[in-house]
C-alpha positions in Angstrom: 196.6 22.3 110.6 195.9 25.4 112.7 199.7 26.2 112.8 199.7 26.0 109.0 196.8 28.4 108.8 198.6 30.8 111.2 201.7 30.8 108.9 199.5 31.3 105.9 197.7 34.3 107.5 201.0 35.9 108.6 202.4 35.4 105.1 199.3 37.0 103.6 199.5 39.9 106.0 203.2 40.4 105.2 202.5 40.2 101.4 199.6 42.7 101.6 201.8 45.0 103.7 204.7 44.8 101.1 202.3 45.5 98.3 200.9 48.5 100.1 204.4 49.9 100.7 205.2 49.3 97.0 202.1 51.2 96.0 202.8 54.1 98.3 206.4 54.3 96.9 205.1 54.1 93.4 202.6 56.9 94.0 205.3 59.1 95.6 207.7 58.4 92.7 205.1 59.2 90.1 204.1 62.3 92.0 207.6 63.7 92.5 209.7 62.2 89.7 207.7 61.0 86.7 210.9 60.4 84.7 212.5 58.2 87.3 209.2 56.3 87.7 209.1 55.6 84.0 212.7 54.5 84.1 211.9 52.1 87.0 208.9 50.7 85.1 211.1 50.0 82.0 213.5 47.9 84.1 210.7 45.6 85.3 
């Protein structure tokens, strides 16, 4: 059970890291290229 918890914690850490990178990329895009950011949002 502890091994499963370790996998869960590592997955959670990886997920939060990916979300943080996505937020940073989105902020940079919206700051530098608003038009490109809007285009990316429309494709989602």
